[in-house]
A tleap script that builds the chain and sets N, CA, C and O, in Angstrom:
source leaprc.protein.ff14SB
mol = sequence {
  NMET LYS VAL ASN THR HIE LEU LYS SER HIE
  ASP TYR CYS LEU LYS ASP VAL CYS ARG ILE
  VAL ASN GLN LYS GLN GLN LEU LEU TYR ILE
  LYS ASN ASN VAL TYR PRO ILE ASP ILE TYR
  THR SER ILE ASP GLN ARG THR GLY ASN ASP
  ILE ILE VAL MET ILE PHE SER ARG LYS GLU
  SER GLU GLU LEU TYR ARG LEU TRP CYS ASN
  TYR GLU LEU CGLU
}
set mol.1.N position { 2.294 7.022 16.050 }
set mol.1.CA position { 2.041 8.188 15.254 }
set mol.1.C position { 0.602 8.122 14.726 }
set mol.1.O position { 0.176 7.090 14.209 }
set mol.2.N position { -0.136 9.214 14.856 }
set mol.2.CA position { -1.501 9.279 14.350 }
set mol.2.C position { -1.458 9.546 12.862 }
set mol.2.O position { -0.693 10.392 12.397 }
set mol.3.N position { -2.277 8.826 12.114 }
set mol.3.CA position { -2.336 8.972 10.671 }
set mol.3.C position { -3.661 9.623 10.303 }
set mol.3.O position { -4.720 9.138 10.700 }
set mol.4.N position { -3.613 10.708 9.553 }
set mol.4.CA position { -4.826 11.354 9.070 }
set mol.4.C position { -5.141 10.835 7.685 }
set mol.4.O position { -4.329 10.969 6.770 }
set mol.5.N position { -6.312 10.244 7.521 }
set mol.5.CA position { -6.735 9.732 6.230 }
set mol.5.C position { -8.147 10.208 5.964 }
set mol.5.O position { -8.809 10.733 6.859 }
set mol.6.N position { -8.613 10.028 4.741 }
set mol.6.CA position { -9.985 10.398 4.404 }
set mol.6.C position { -10.970 9.313 4.838 }
set mol.6.O position { -12.181 9.536 4.832 }
set mol.7.N position { -10.460 8.151 5.210 }
set mol.7.CA position { -11.314 7.063 5.668 }
set mol.7.C position { -11.364 7.042 7.189 }
set mol.7.O position { -10.396 7.403 7.859 }
set mol.8.N position { -12.471 6.626 7.710 }
set mol.8.CA position { -12.589 6.465 9.160 }
set mol.8.C position { -11.960 5.130 9.554 }
set mol.8.O position { -11.894 4.207 8.743 }
set mol.9.N position { -11.509 5.032 10.778 }
set mol.9.CA position { -10.798 3.830 11.214 }
set mol.9.C position { -11.637 2.570 11.081 }
set mol.9.O position { -11.077 1.478 10.981 }
set mol.10.N position { -12.950 2.680 11.076 }
set mol.10.CA position { -13.788 1.493 10.956 }
set mol.10.C position { -14.067 1.104 9.505 }
set mol.10.O position { -14.766 0.122 9.257 }
set mol.11.N position { -13.534 1.856 8.549 }
set mol.11.CA position { -13.763 1.531 7.144 }
set mol.11.C position { -12.969 0.309 6.690 }
set mol.11.O position { -13.336 -0.326 5.701 }
set mol.12.N position { -11.904 -0.026 7.382 }
set mol.12.CA position { -11.153 -1.249 7.096 }
set mol.12.C position { -10.398 -1.679 8.347 }
set mol.12.O position { -10.036 -0.862 9.193 }
set mol.13.N position { -10.174 -2.977 8.438 }
set mol.13.CA position { -9.416 -3.535 9.561 }
set mol.13.C position { -7.959 -3.685 9.153 }
set mol.13.O position { -7.671 -4.079 8.024 }
set mol.14.N position { -7.048 -3.377 10.050 }
set mol.14.CA position { -5.623 -3.451 9.728 }
set mol.14.C position { -5.197 -4.843 9.293 }
set mol.14.O position { -4.274 -4.970 8.489 }
set mol.15.N position { -5.839 -5.894 9.797 }
set mol.15.CA position { -5.463 -7.252 9.405 }
set mol.15.C position { -5.897 -7.582 7.974 }
set mol.15.O position { -5.419 -8.558 7.396 }
set mol.16.N position { -6.794 -6.781 7.401 }
set mol.16.CA position { -7.310 -7.030 6.057 }
set mol.16.C position { -6.609 -6.213 4.986 }
set mol.16.O position { -6.965 -6.299 3.810 }
set mol.17.N position { -5.617 -5.420 5.376 }
set mol.17.CA position { -4.945 -4.549 4.423 }
set mol.17.C position { -3.433 -4.695 4.526 }
set mol.17.O position { -2.909 -5.227 5.505 }
set mol.18.N position { -2.745 -4.213 3.501 }
set mol.18.CA position { -1.284 -4.164 3.535 }
set mol.18.C position { -0.847 -2.738 3.213 }
set mol.18.O position { -1.485 -2.035 2.429 }
set mol.19.N position { 0.232 -2.340 3.823 }
set mol.19.CA position { 0.785 -1.000 3.678 }
set mol.19.C position { 1.971 -1.099 2.722 }
set mol.19.O position { 2.947 -1.793 3.007 }
set mol.20.N position { 1.884 -0.404 1.590 }
set mol.20.CA position { 2.948 -0.448 0.584 }
set mol.20.C position { 3.608 0.920 0.491 }
set mol.20.O position { 2.937 1.927 0.262 }
set mol.21.N position { 4.938 0.952 0.672 }
set mol.21.CA position { 5.679 2.206 0.558 }
set mol.21.C position { 6.617 2.215 -0.653 }
set mol.21.O position { 7.101 3.275 -1.049 }
set mol.22.N position { 6.872 1.063 -1.234 }
set mol.22.CA position { 7.742 0.961 -2.405 }
set mol.22.C position { 6.992 1.532 -3.615 }
set mol.22.O position { 5.957 0.998 -4.015 }
set mol.23.N position { 7.517 2.620 -4.196 }
set mol.23.CA position { 6.825 3.294 -5.289 }
set mol.23.C position { 6.672 2.415 -6.527 }
set mol.23.O position { 5.649 2.484 -7.209 }
set mol.24.N position { 7.662 1.602 -6.823 }
set mol.24.CA position { 7.555 0.719 -7.981 }
set mol.24.C position { 6.447 -0.310 -7.758 }
set mol.24.O position { 5.669 -0.586 -8.671 }
set mol.25.N position { 6.370 -0.873 -6.562 }
set mol.25.CA position { 5.331 -1.842 -6.237 }
set mol.25.C position { 3.948 -1.184 -6.295 }
set mol.25.O position { 3.003 -1.778 -6.814 }
set mol.26.N position { 3.826 0.024 -5.772 }
set mol.26.CA position { 2.563 0.762 -5.834 }
set mol.26.C position { 2.126 0.932 -7.285 }
set mol.26.O position { 0.978 0.657 -7.635 }
set mol.27.N position { 3.047 1.384 -8.117 }
set mol.27.CA position { 2.759 1.631 -9.529 }
set mol.27.C position { 2.321 0.354 -10.241 }
set mol.27.O position { 1.365 0.373 -11.016 }
set mol.28.N position { 3.014 -0.755 -9.984 }
set mol.28.CA position { 2.676 -2.012 -10.641 }
set mol.28.C position { 1.322 -2.553 -10.189 }
set mol.28.O position { 0.600 -3.144 -10.992 }
set mol.29.N position { 0.968 -2.364 -8.936 }
set mol.29.CA position { -0.360 -2.774 -8.472 }
set mol.29.C position { -1.425 -1.995 -9.228 }
set mol.29.O position { -2.384 -2.576 -9.734 }
set mol.30.N position { -1.256 -0.677 -9.304 }
set mol.30.CA position { -2.239 0.165 -10.001 }
set mol.30.C position { -2.274 -0.175 -11.482 }
set mol.30.O position { -3.349 -0.254 -12.077 }
set mol.31.N position { -1.110 -0.376 -12.077 }
set mol.31.CA position { -1.032 -0.755 -13.500 }
set mol.31.C position { -1.812 -2.042 -13.763 }
set mol.31.O position { -2.357 -2.227 -14.851 }
set mol.32.N position { -1.866 -2.930 -12.772 }
set mol.32.CA position { -2.577 -4.199 -12.894 }
set mol.32.C position { -3.989 -4.126 -12.296 }
set mol.32.O position { -4.568 -5.141 -11.908 }
set mol.33.N position { -4.526 -2.907 -12.232 }
set mol.33.CA position { -5.923 -2.655 -11.842 }
set mol.33.C position { -6.275 -3.039 -10.414 }
set mol.33.O position { -7.420 -3.396 -10.136 }
set mol.34.N position { -5.313 -2.972 -9.508 }
set mol.34.CA position { -5.595 -3.094 -8.080 }
set mol.34.C position { -5.249 -1.734 -7.487 }
set mol.34.O position { -4.092 -1.313 -7.489 }
set mol.35.N position { -6.273 -1.059 -6.981 }
set mol.35.CA position { -6.125 0.321 -6.550 }
set mol.35.C position { -6.097 0.446 -5.029 }
set mol.35.O position { -6.721 -0.347 -4.324 }
set mol.36.N position { -5.368 1.448 -4.527 }
set mol.36.CA position { -5.310 1.635 -3.080 }
set mol.36.C position { -6.674 2.026 -2.521 }
set mol.36.O position { -7.452 2.727 -3.168 }
set mol.37.N position { -6.942 1.562 -1.318 }
set mol.37.CA position { -8.183 1.959 -0.654 }
set mol.37.C position { -7.947 3.158 0.253 }
set mol.37.O position { -8.897 3.756 0.759 }
set mol.38.N position { -6.680 3.508 0.458 }
set mol.38.CA position { -6.326 4.687 1.229 }
set mol.38.C position { -4.913 5.101 0.838 }
set mol.38.O position { -4.129 4.285 0.355 }
set mol.39.N position { -4.599 6.361 1.047 }
set mol.39.CA position { -3.270 6.888 0.736 }
set mol.39.C position { -2.979 8.024 1.721 }
set mol.39.O position { -3.862 8.812 2.061 }
set mol.40.N position { -1.723 8.089 2.170 }
set mol.40.CA position { -1.336 9.180 3.070 }
set mol.40.C position { 0.175 9.366 3.005 }
set mol.40.O position { 0.895 8.515 2.483 }
set mol.41.N position { 0.642 10.480 3.535 }
set mol.41.CA position { 2.075 10.732 3.607 }
set mol.41.C position { 2.585 10.342 4.991 }
set mol.41.O position { 1.846 10.359 5.975 }
set mol.42.N position { 3.855 9.993 5.036 }
set mol.42.CA position { 4.493 9.637 6.295 }
set mol.42.C position { 5.964 10.023 6.180 }
set mol.42.O position { 6.368 10.675 5.217 }
set mol.43.N position { 6.745 9.625 7.146 }
set mol.43.CA position { 8.184 9.902 7.138 }
set mol.43.C position { 8.936 8.581 7.268 }
set mol.43.O position { 8.653 7.783 8.162 }
set mol.44.N position { 9.889 8.358 6.377 }
set mol.44.CA position { 10.741 7.165 6.432 }
set mol.44.C position { 11.606 7.274 7.688 }
set mol.44.O position { 12.388 8.215 7.824 }
set mol.45.N position { 11.469 6.320 8.598 }
set mol.45.CA position { 12.203 6.354 9.863 }
set mol.45.C position { 13.716 6.258 9.681 }
set mol.45.O position { 14.476 6.783 10.495 }
set mol.46.N position { 14.155 5.586 8.609 }
set mol.46.CA position { 15.595 5.432 8.350 }
set mol.46.C position { 16.227 6.719 7.846 }
set mol.46.O position { 17.288 7.131 8.315 }
set mol.47.N position { 15.547 7.363 6.860 }
set mol.47.CA position { 16.153 8.504 6.177 }
set mol.47.C position { 15.607 9.855 6.621 }
set mol.47.O position { 16.254 10.885 6.432 }
set mol.48.N position { 14.411 9.847 7.212 }
set mol.48.CA position { 13.763 11.105 7.575 }
set mol.48.C position { 13.057 11.772 6.407 }
set mol.48.O position { 12.512 12.866 6.550 }
set mol.49.N position { 13.065 11.107 5.237 }
set mol.49.CA position { 12.412 11.661 4.046 }
set mol.49.C position { 10.911 11.418 4.065 }
set mol.49.O position { 10.428 10.453 4.658 }
set mol.50.N position { 10.181 12.315 3.401 }
set mol.50.CA position { 8.750 12.123 3.220 }
set mol.50.C position { 8.515 10.969 2.257 }
set mol.50.O position { 9.259 10.795 1.292 }
set mol.51.N position { 7.470 10.175 2.524 }
set mol.51.CA position { 7.097 9.069 1.638 }
set mol.51.C position { 5.584 9.050 1.450 }
set mol.51.O position { 4.843 9.629 2.244 }
set mol.52.N position { 5.142 8.390 0.405 }
set mol.52.CA position { 3.725 8.152 0.174 }
set mol.52.C position { 3.436 6.710 0.559 }
set mol.52.O position { 4.132 5.792 0.128 }
set mol.53.N position { 2.411 6.519 1.368 }
set mol.53.CA position { 1.997 5.194 1.812 }
set mol.53.C position { 0.654 4.896 1.164 }
set mol.53.O position { -0.274 5.701 1.243 }
set mol.54.N position { 0.553 3.744 0.525 }
set mol.54.CA position { -0.717 3.315 -0.052 }
set mol.54.C position { -1.182 2.062 0.670 }
set mol.54.O position { -0.395 1.153 0.934 }
set mol.55.N position { -2.456 2.027 0.982 }
set mol.55.CA position { -3.072 0.895 1.657 }
set mol.55.C position { -3.868 0.108 0.632 }
set mol.55.O position { -4.741 0.658 -0.039 }
set mol.56.N position { -3.567 -1.181 0.510 }
set mol.56.CA position { -4.251 -2.068 -0.431 }
set mol.56.C position { -4.949 -3.183 0.330 }
set mol.56.O position { -4.506 -3.590 1.404 }
set mol.57.N position { -6.034 -3.667 -0.229 }
set mol.57.CA position { -6.720 -4.830 0.329 }
set mol.57.C position { -5.829 -6.054 0.159 }
set mol.57.O position { -5.328 -6.305 -0.938 }
set mol.58.N position { -5.625 -6.818 1.227 }
set mol.58.CA position { -4.827 -8.053 1.128 }
set mol.58.C position { -5.462 -9.031 0.139 }
set mol.58.O position { -4.774 -9.651 -0.672 }
set mol.59.N position { -6.763 -9.154 0.222 }
set mol.59.CA position { -7.465 -10.103 -0.628 }
set mol.59.C position { -7.305 -9.738 -2.114 }
set mol.59.O position { -7.016 -10.601 -2.943 }
set mol.60.N position { -7.494 -8.462 -2.435 }
set mol.60.CA position { -7.401 -8.028 -3.833 }
set mol.60.C position { -5.973 -8.057 -4.369 }
set mol.60.O position { -5.768 -8.226 -5.571 }
set mol.61.N position { -5.000 -7.897 -3.505 }
set mol.61.CA position { -3.610 -7.806 -3.963 }
set mol.61.C position { -2.813 -9.100 -3.766 }
set mol.61.O position { -1.617 -9.141 -4.055 }
set mol.62.N position { -3.455 -10.129 -3.289 }
set mol.62.CA position { -2.758 -11.374 -2.951 }
set mol.62.C position { -1.954 -11.954 -4.121 }
set mol.62.O position { -0.784 -12.301 -3.953 }
set mol.63.N position { -2.561 -12.059 -5.286 }
set mol.63.CA position { -1.875 -12.627 -6.454 }
set mol.63.C position { -0.737 -11.713 -6.915 }
set mol.63.O position { 0.342 -12.188 -7.268 }
set mol.64.N position { -0.982 -10.418 -6.910 }
set mol.64.CA position { 0.067 -9.480 -7.317 }
set mol.64.C position { 1.258 -9.531 -6.359 }
set mol.64.O position { 2.408 -9.418 -6.782 }
set mol.65.N position { 0.976 -9.701 -5.079 }
set mol.65.CA position { 2.062 -9.806 -4.097 }
set mol.65.C position { 2.917 -11.049 -4.371 }
set mol.65.O position { 4.144 -10.996 -4.285 }
set mol.66.N position { 2.269 -12.150 -4.698 }
set mol.66.CA position { 3.013 -13.380 -5.030 }
set mol.66.C position { 3.918 -13.124 -6.236 }
set mol.66.O position { 5.093 -13.490 -6.228 }
set mol.67.N position { 3.361 -12.492 -7.273 }
set mol.67.CA position { 4.149 -12.173 -8.470 }
set mol.67.C position { 5.296 -11.218 -8.125 }
set mol.67.O position { 6.410 -11.382 -8.623 }
set mol.68.N position { 5.027 -10.230 -7.281 }
set mol.68.CA position { 6.050 -9.268 -6.856 }
set mol.68.C position { 7.207 -10.001 -6.166 }
set mol.68.O position { 8.375 -9.746 -6.461 }
set mol.69.N position { 6.880 -10.889 -5.269 }
set mol.69.CA position { 7.911 -11.627 -4.520 }
set mol.69.C position { 8.750 -12.524 -5.429 }
set mol.69.O position { 9.921 -12.777 -5.149 }
set mol.70.N position { 8.150 -13.001 -6.513 }
set mol.70.CA position { 8.851 -13.866 -7.459 }
set mol.70.C position { 9.485 -13.074 -8.620 }
set mol.70.O position { 9.950 -13.667 -9.593 }
set mol.71.N position { 9.500 -11.743 -8.512 }
set mol.71.CA position { 10.058 -10.876 -9.549 }
set mol.71.C position { 9.383 -11.085 -10.895 }
set mol.71.O position { 10.030 -10.993 -11.937 }
set mol.72.N position { 8.092 -11.365 -10.877 }
set mol.72.CA position { 7.340 -11.626 -12.109 }
set mol.72.C position { 6.283 -10.559 -12.400 }
set mol.72.O position { 5.616 -10.628 -13.433 }
set mol.73.N position { 6.118 -9.589 -11.525 }
set mol.73.CA position { 5.082 -8.571 -11.713 }
set mol.73.C position { 5.552 -7.540 -12.705 }
set mol.73.O position { 6.603 -6.923 -12.529 }
set mol.74.N position { 4.773 -7.358 -13.745 }
set mol.74.CA position { 5.126 -6.385 -14.801 }
set mol.74.C position { 4.033 -5.351 -14.949 }
set mol.74.O position { 4.143 -4.452 -15.783 }
savepdb mol mol.pdb
quit
C-alpha cells in the first residue's frame, strides 16, 4: 500500500523509525516530549477501521519504548 505523507521517502530510513498505532502509546510519547516525525492515516487490517499512524525516531523513543514495555510509562 502506498502511503502519502508530507515527508519525502528520503527524509528518513525505515530502519531508523518505528510505526506506532496504539493511541495511548502515541499520547504518552508526546506527553514525554518525544514527537512524531511523520503522521498519516491507514486502515486496520483486522477490523477495517481507520487508524492514525505516527512515525517516531527509534533513537529518540528508545527509553520510552523500554518504559512502555515494562508498564512504567506515565
